[in-house]
C-alpha positions as CSV (number, residue, x, y, z in Angstrom):
1,X,0.0,0.0,0.0
2,X,2.9,2.4,0.8
3,X,4.4,1.7,-2.7
4,X,1.0,2.5,-4.2
5,X,0.8,5.8,-2.3
6,X,4.3,6.7,-3.3
7,X,3.6,6.0,-7.0
8,X,0.5,8.2,-6.8
9,X,2.7,10.9,-5.2
10,X,0.6,10.7,-2.0
11,X,3.7,10.9,0.1
12,X,2.1,11.9,3.4
13,X,-0.1,8.7,3.3
14,X,2.9,6.6,2.3
15,X,4.8,7.9,5.3
16,X,1.9,7.3,7.6
17,X,1.6,3.7,6.4
18,X,5.3,3.0,6.7
19,X,5.5,4.5,10.2
20,X,2.7,2.0,11.3
21,X,4.7,-0.8,9.7
22,X,7.9,0.4,11.6
23,X,6.0,0.4,14.9
24,X,4.7,-3.2,14.3
25,X,8.2,-4.3,13.3
26,X,9.8,-2.8,16.5
27,X,7.1,-4.3,18.7
28,X,7.9,-7.8,17.1
29,X,11.7,-7.3,17.2
30,X,11.7,-7.9,13.4
31,X,15.0,-6.5,12.4
32,X,14.6,-7.2,8.7
33,X,11.2,-5.6,8.7
34,X,12.6,-2.6,10.5
35,X,15.4,-2.3,7.9
36,X,12.7,-2.4,5.0
37,X,10.5,0.3,6.8
38,X,13.5,2.5,7.3
39,X,14.7,2.0,3.8
40,X,11.2,2.8,2.3
41,X,10.8,5.9,4.5
42,X,14.1,7.1,3.3
43,X,13.0,6.6,-0.3
44,X,9.8,8.5,0.2
45,X,11.5,11.5,1.8
46,X,14.2,11.5,-0.9
47,X,11.4,11.7,-3.6
48,X,9.8,14.5,-1.5
49,X,13.2,16.3,-1.7
50,X,13.3,16.3,2.1
51,X,17.0,15.2,2.2
52,X,17.5,15.9,5.9
53,X,15.0,13.2,6.9
54,X,16.1,11.0,4.1
55,X,19.6,10.9,5.7
56,X,18.2,10.0,9.1
57,X,16.2,7.0,7.8
58,X,18.9,5.9,5.5
59,X,21.5,5.9,8.3
60,X,19.0,3.9,10.5
61,X,18.5,1.3,7.7
62,X,22.3,1.1,7.2
63,X,22.9,0.5,10.9
64,X,20.5,-2.4,11.0
65,X,22.0,-3.9,7.8
66,X,25.4,-3.7,9.5
67,X,24.2,-5.3,12.7
68,X,22.4,-8.1,10.9
69,X,25.0,-8.6,8.2
70,X,22.5,-7.8,5.4
71,X,25.1,-7.4,2.7
72,X,22.8,-7.6,-0.4
73,X,20.3,-5.2,1.3
74,X,23.3,-2.8,1.9
75,X,24.0,-2.9,-1.8
76,X,20.4,-1.8,-2.6
77,X,20.6,1.0,0.1
78,X,24.0,2.2,-1.1
79,X,22.9,2.2,-4.7
80,X,19.7,4.2,-3.9
81,X,21.8,6.6,-1.7
82,X,24.1,7.2,-4.7
83,X,21.1,8.1,-6.9
84,X,19.8,10.6,-4.2
85,X,23.3,12.1,-4.1
86,X,23.2,12.6,-7.8
87,X,19.8,14.4,-7.5
88,X,21.5,16.7,-5.0
89,X,24.4,17.3,-7.3
90,X,26.8,15.7,-4.8
91,X,28.9,13.7,-7.3
92,X,31.6,13.0,-4.7
93,X,29.2,11.3,-2.3
94,X,27.4,9.5,-5.1
95,X,30.8,8.0,-6.2
96,X,31.6,7.0,-2.6
97,X,28.2,5.2,-2.3
98,X,28.7,3.4,-5.6
99,X,32.2,2.3,-4.6
100,X,31.0,0.9,-1.3
101,X,28.2,-1.1,-3.0
102,X,30.7,-2.4,-5.6
103,X,33.1,-3.4,-2.8
104,X,30.4,-5.4,-1.0
105,X,29.3,-7.1,-4.2
106,X,32.9,-8.0,-5.0
107,X,33.3,-9.5,-1.5
108,X,30.2,-11.6,-2.0
109,X,31.5,-12.9,-5.3
110,X,34.9,-13.7,-3.8
111,X,33.4,-15.6,-0.9
112,X,31.2,-17.6,-3.2
113,X,34.1,-18.5,-5.5
114,X,36.4,-19.4,-2.6
115,X,33.8,-21.7,-1.2
116,X,33.3,-23.6,-4.3
117,X,37.1,-23.8,-5.0
118,X,37.5,-25.2,-1.5
119,X,34.9,-27.9,-2.1
120,X,36.6,-28.9,-5.3
121,X,39.9,-29.1,-3.5
122,X,38.5,-31.4,-0.9
123,X,37.1,-33.6,-3.7
124,X,40.5,-33.8,-5.3
125,X,42.3,-35.0,-2.1
126,X,39.9,-37.8,-1.6
127,X,40.7,-39.4,-4.9
128,X,42.9,-42.4,-5.2
129,X,46.7,-41.6,-5.2
130,X,47.4,-43.6,-8.4
131,X,45.1,-41.3,-10.3
132,X,46.1,-38.1,-8.5
133,X,48.1,-36.6,-11.3
134,X,45.5,-37.2,-13.9
135,X,42.7,-36.2,-11.7
136,X,44.4,-33.0,-10.6
137,X,44.9,-32.0,-14.3
138,X,41.3,-32.9,-15.1
139,X,39.9,-31.1,-12.1
140,X,42.1,-28.1,-12.6
141,X,40.3,-27.8,-16.0
142,X,37.0,-28.4,-14.2
143,X,37.8,-25.7,-11.7
144,X,38.5,-23.3,-14.4
145,X,35.3,-24.2,-16.1
146,X,33.4,-23.8,-12.9
147,X,34.9,-20.4,-12.2
148,X,34.2,-19.3,-15.7
149,X,30.7,-20.6,-15.5
150,X,30.1,-19.0,-12.2
151,X,31.5,-15.7,-13.5
152,X,29.4,-15.9,-16.5
153,X,26.2,-16.6,-14.5
154,X,27.0,-13.8,-12.1
155,X,27.7,-11.5,-15.1
156,X,24.5,-12.5,-16.7
157,X,22.6,-12.1,-13.5
158,X,24.2,-8.7,-13.1
159,X,23.2,-7.7,-16.6
160,X,19.6,-9.0,-16.1
161,X,19.4,-7.1,-12.7
162,X,20.7,-3.9,-14.2
163,X,18.2,-4.3,-17.2
164,X,15.4,-4.9,-14.8
165,X,16.4,-1.9,-12.7
166,X,16.6,0.3,-15.7
167,X,13.2,-0.8,-16.9
168,X,11.8,-0.3,-13.5
169,X,13.3,3.2,-13.3
170,X,11.8,3.9,-16.8
171,X,8.3,2.7,-15.7
172,X,8.5,4.8,-12.5
173,X,9.6,7.9,-14.5
174,X,6.8,7.4,-16.9
175,X,4.3,7.1,-14.2
176,X,5.7,10.3,-12.5
177,X,5.5,12.1,-15.8
178,X,1.9,10.9,-16.3
179,X,1.0,12.0,-12.8
180,X,2.6,15.5,-13.4
181,X,0.7,15.9,-16.6
182,X,-2.5,14.9,-14.9
183,X,-1.9,17.4,-12.2
184,X,-1.3,20.1,-14.7
185,X,-4.5,19.2,-16.5
186,X,-6.5,19.3,-13.3
187,X,-4.9,22.6,-12.4
188,X,-5.8,24.1,-15.9
189,X,-9.3,22.7,-15.5
190,X,-9.7,24.3,-12.1
191,X,-8.4,27.7,-13.3
192,X,-10.8,27.7,-16.3
193,X,-13.8,26.7,-14.3
194,X,-13.0,29.2,-11.7
195,X,-12.6,31.8,-14.3
196,X,-16.0,31.1,-15.8
197,X,-17.7,31.1,-12.4
198,X,-16.1,34.5,-11.6
199,X,-17.3,35.8,-15.0
200,X,-20.8,34.7,-14.2
201,X,-20.6,36.3,-10.7
202,X,-19.3,39.6,-12.0
203,X,-21.8,39.7,-14.9
204,X,-24.6,39.0,-12.4
205,X,-23.4,41.7,-10.0
206,X,-23.1,44.3,-12.9
207,X,-26.6,43.4,-14.3
208,X,-28.5,42.9,-11.0
209,X,-26.5,45.3,-8.8
210,X,-24.9,48.2,-10.6
211,X,-27.2,48.1,-13.6
212,X,-30.4,48.3,-11.5
213,X,-28.9,51.2,-9.3
214,X,-28.1,53.1,-12.5
215,X,-31.6,52.5,-13.8
216,X,-33.1,53.6,-10.6
217,X,-30.9,56.7,-10.6
218,X,-32.1,57.5,-14.2
219,X,-35.7,57.0,-13.1
220,X,-35.4,59.4,-10.1
221,X,-33.7,62.1,-12.2
222,X,-36.5,61.9,-14.7
223,X,-39.1,62.2,-12.0
224,X,-37.5,65.3,-10.5
225,X,-36.7,67.0,-13.8
226,X,-40.2,68.7,-14.0
227,X,-40.1,69.7,-10.4
228,X,-36.8,71.6,-10.7
229,X,-36.8,75.3,-11.5
230,X,-33.8,76.0,-13.5
231,X,-32.6,79.5,-13.2
232,X,-30.9,79.7,-16.6
233,X,-30.2,77.5,-19.7
234,X,-26.8,76.5,-18.3
235,X,-28.3,74.7,-15.4
236,X,-30.8,72.9,-17.7
237,X,-28.0,72.0,-20.0
238,X,-25.9,70.5,-17.1
239,X,-28.9,68.5,-15.9
240,X,-29.5,67.2,-19.4
241,X,-25.9,66.3,-19.6
242,X,-26.1,64.4,-16.4
243,X,-29.0,62.4,-17.7
244,X,-27.0,61.6,-20.9
245,X,-24.1,60.5,-18.8
246,X,-26.3,58.2,-16.7
247,X,-27.8,56.7,-19.9
248,X,-24.4,56.1,-21.3
249,X,-23.3,54.5,-18.0
250,X,-26.3,52.2,-18.1
251,X,-25.5,51.1,-21.6
252,X,-21.8,50.6,-20.8
253,X,-22.7,48.5,-17.7
254,X,-25.0,46.3,-19.8
255,X,-22.4,45.9,-22.6
256,X,-19.7,45.0,-20.1
257,X,-22.0,42.5,-18.4
258,X,-23.0,41.0,-21.7
259,X,-19.4,40.7,-22.9
260,X,-18.3,38.9,-19.7
261,X,-21.2,36.4,-19.8
262,X,-23.7,36.8,-22.7
263,X,-27.3,36.0,-21.7
264,X,-27.7,34.2,-25.0
265,X,-25.0,31.7,-24.1
266,X,-26.7,30.9,-20.7
267,X,-30.3,30.8,-22.1
268,X,-30.1,29.7,-25.7
269,X,-26.7,28.0,-26.1
270,X,-23.5,28.4,-28.2
271,X,-24.9,29.0,-31.7
272,X,-27.3,31.7,-30.5
273,X,-24.6,33.4,-28.5
274,X,-22.2,33.5,-31.5
275,X,-25.0,34.9,-33.8
276,X,-25.6,37.6,-31.3
277,X,-21.9,38.4,-31.0
278,X,-21.6,38.6,-34.8
279,X,-24.6,40.9,-35.1
280,X,-22.6,43.5,-33.0
281,X,-19.8,43.5,-35.6
282,X,-19.9,46.3,-38.2
283,X,-20.6,44.3,-41.3
284,X,-19.5,47.3,-43.5
285,X,-15.9,46.9,-42.2
286,X,-15.9,43.1,-41.8
287,X,-18.4,40.8,-43.5
288,X,-18.9,37.8,-41.2
289,X,-20.6,34.5,-42.3
290,X,-21.7,31.8,-39.9
291,X,-22.4,28.2,-41.0
292,X,-23.5,25.4,-38.6
293,X,-24.5,21.8,-38.9
294,X,-25.4,19.0,-36.5
295,X,-25.5,21.1,-33.3
296,X,-29.2,20.7,-32.7
297,X,-29.0,20.3,-28.9
298,X,-27.3,22.1,-26.0
299,X,-23.7,21.1,-25.2
300,X,-22.4,20.9,-21.7
301,X,-22.2,24.4,-20.2
302,X,-18.4,24.3,-19.7
303,X,-17.9,23.1,-23.4
304,X,-20.1,26.0,-24.7
305,X,-18.4,28.5,-22.6
306,X,-14.9,27.4,-23.7
307,X,-15.8,27.2,-27.4
308,X,-17.5,30.7,-27.3
309,X,-14.4,32.2,-25.7
310,X,-12.1,30.7,-28.3
311,X,-14.3,31.9,-31.2
312,X,-14.6,35.3,-29.6
313,X,-10.9,35.5,-29.2
314,X,-10.3,34.4,-32.8
315,X,-12.7,37.0,-34.2
316,X,-11.2,39.7,-32.0
317,X,-7.7,38.8,-33.3
318,X,-9.1,39.2,-36.9
319,X,-10.6,42.5,-36.1
320,X,-7.5,43.8,-34.3
321,X,-4.6,42.4,-36.4
322,X,-5.6,40.9,-39.7
323,X,-7.0,43.9,-41.7
324,X,-9.5,41.5,-43.2
325,X,-12.8,42.5,-44.8
326,X,-14.3,38.9,-44.9
327,X,-14.6,36.2,-42.2
328,X,-16.1,32.7,-42.4
329,X,-17.0,30.8,-39.3
330,X,-18.0,27.0,-39.5
331,X,-19.2,24.8,-36.8
332,X,-20.0,21.1,-37.6
333,X,-20.8,18.3,-35.1
334,X,-20.7,14.6,-36.3
335,X,-20.0,11.2,-34.7
336,X,-16.3,12.0,-34.4
337,X,-16.8,15.3,-32.5
338,X,-17.0,19.1,-33.2
339,X,-15.0,20.8,-36.0
340,X,-14.6,24.6,-36.0
341,X,-12.9,26.7,-38.6
342,X,-12.3,30.4,-38.6
343,X,-11.0,31.7,-41.9
344,X,-10.3,35.3,-42.9
345,X,-8.7,37.0,-46.0
346,X,-6.5,39.3,-44.0
347,X,-2.7,39.9,-44.1
348,X,-1.8,36.6,-42.3
349,X,1.3,36.0,-40.2
350,X,4.4,33.8,-39.9
351,X,3.2,30.9,-37.6
352,X,6.9,30.1,-36.7
353,X,7.7,33.6,-35.3
354,X,4.3,35.0,-34.3
355,X,4.3,36.2,-30.7
356,X,1.9,34.7,-28.2
357,X,0.6,38.2,-27.2
358,X,-2.3,38.1,-29.7
359,X,-3.9,35.3,-27.6
360,X,-2.7,32.2,-29.3
361,X,-1.4,30.7,-26.1
362,X,-4.7,31.4,-24.3
363,X,-6.7,29.7,-27.1
364,X,-4.4,26.6,-27.0
365,X,-4.9,26.3,-23.2
366,X,-8.7,26.4,-23.6
367,X,-8.8,23.8,-26.4
368,X,-6.4,21.5,-24.6
369,X,-8.7,21.6,-21.6
370,X,-11.3,19.9,-23.8
371,X,-8.7,17.3,-25.0
372,X,-8.9,18.9,-28.4
373,X,-6.4,20.1,-31.0
374,X,-5.9,23.4,-32.8
375,X,-3.9,24.3,-35.9
376,X,-3.1,27.6,-37.5
377,X,-2.6,27.8,-41.3
378,X,-1.2,31.2,-42.2
379,X,1.4,33.0,-44.1
380,X,2.1,36.7,-44.7
381,X,-0.3,38.0,-47.4
382,X,-2.4,34.8,-47.5
383,X,-4.9,35.2,-44.7
384,X,-5.4,32.8,-41.8
385,X,-7.3,29.5,-41.2
386,X,-7.8,28.3,-37.6
387,X,-8.9,24.6,-37.4
388,X,-10.2,23.2,-34.2
389,X,-11.1,19.6,-33.4
390,X,-12.8,18.6,-30.1
391,X,-13.6,14.8,-29.6
392,X,-17.2,13.8,-29.1
393,X,-16.5,11.8,-26.1
394,X,-15.2,14.9,-24.3
395,X,-18.2,17.1,-25.1
396,X,-21.0,14.6,-24.1
């Protein structure tokens, strides 16, 4: 369970589980269990980059391994300590750990070889004297074969162990990268959802709060207008100007509220909101054509909101930067998903060097939130085509 928590980057839960195991091992005087608990705690703290606690638990594990003569376990501990030292940039310590691990491994190999040679020697001495010379020669060859075979087996075992370790590390790194990407996607989703909620809240406050107060102020000014006795035309002109300013403020509040969160998007859906947005564009300066197919039902609210913001950003980029006089917007929904194209006949731009300041990065972030893809096809003097694909499974 602790390994699962560590793989999921739930380090605190992994530490809690390992501490419980450690207490159980101490209560039962299980030295090997205590070693494993200390070792795993050291690994968790090293992955958390808490190198102070990593050192404490690594030293505790090493002390038990020395007391209990757990030589192979010390090789694992020293190898991991070398890896942690490399993370910290301490190459000198990393080399020292690797050298200690290598020395223990060589010692184990020497002991194994010596034991087998001793057994062979005992066998030689028990043979008949008259065959001693022949047997010694034969068994000398056998000894060489055995040593070579053992060396080969150990070498093969080492290679297999190293290959397994490399593969294990690769799997762990892949899992870690996937977990990081998942966390980034969740963070992006949270930011976009919070942004939309804040837009709705601000739009509601402007419409229901400030907008109604401005309307009430305009109504009250109109009511008292006939009751006031203006001493001269200047006073009347000033009052009329105040009414005009209040009217302008009311319109501005409504415009800002609508731009933040269009009522059409909330009440009638994506297509109605886009049509309403297009109607506000001066068709004499930019002729906009909208074509839709297959979008007969409402999409999930978060999808409608994201696609509306993306199309709005694309159209605003055309108005601000392209110098185009014609713009075509196409939305098609089929069994594969939703396809959107925004095409203008403007001046275009170099997609390799274009800065992100015109909103391209913001558009990409929103489309990736829907697990979709986006491409820009443009060149100086040839207009721009923006193509967006959103998979059907992600839009419901």
